[in-house]
N, C-alpha and C positions, 0 to 999 in steps of 0.2 A: 560476474561472480554468481555462482549458483548456490542453492541451499547446502549442497554437499561441501562446497568450498568453505562456506561460513561455518558449518559444523566442524570441519577439519581444523580450521584456524582457531576456533574457540577451544576445541579439545587440546590443541598443542599449547595454547597460551595458559590454560587453566590446569591442565593435567588431569582433567576429568575424562571418563570413558566416552567414546564417540556416541554410543547408543544412549547414554544419559543426556548428552548435549542435544542429540537429535530429538529426544522426547521433550526436552525443554523448549527448543525452537518450535517444534510442532505445536506444543501447548500454547505458546505465546501467539502464534499465528491463528490458532483456533479461537482463542479468547478474543483477539482483535476482531475476527470475522463475526463471532457471535454477538459481540457488543454492537458492532455496526448494524447487524441484522435486526437488533432490538432498538435501533434508533439512537444509541448512545455513542457519543464521540469518544475517542481515545487520545489523551494528551500525554506525550512523552517529553518532558522538559529537556531542552537542549538538543532534541532530535527533530521533533515535529508532531503534527496532529493528523490522525486519521479521522476524517469527518464524513458525514453523510450530506450530500448535496441534493437538492430537489431540482429536477428538470421540469419545466412547464410543458404543457401539451403544445404540440405544434403540428403544422401540416408539412408532410414530406411528399416525395415523388417516388413511385415505382417506375424506374426508367425502362425496364424491360416491357412493361405493359402500357407505359405512358399514361398512368393514372395517378391521381392524388390519393394519399392515404393520411389518416389521422394518427399521429404518434401520441399515445396517452402520456400524461404526467407520470414521472417515475423518479425513484431515488437511485443515486449512484455513489459508490465509495470514492473518496478523494484523499490525497495526501498533501498537506501543506507543511513544508520544511520550516524549522525554526530559523530565526534570523542568524544566530551564531553558526548554525549548520551551513546556511547559504554562504555566509562570509568565508568560512573555512574552505568550502569547495571553490569559491571564486579565486582565492589566493593561492591554492595549492595544486589545482588541476592543470596538467599540461596535455594538450591534444596530441594524440599519437598519429 
């Protein structure tokens, strides 16, 4: 499902204009991104949490030059689904 599919589905379910729904979806995504960029986690009860994880510094390999490189510590965004969300997906999803 793409962002356009989500916008179309919400617009048909709510009766709102597609451009209004698109602005709302874009605003939500923008707010989540800015919160994570500021180091703030986002918790959506019943859906899941968008969290910032810290990755420790580590040694990696550049296989094309056969040299070792140092990968510095960094932060990455992550999503952790809520337990109710996981259970719903487990019981309802059929593999195509």
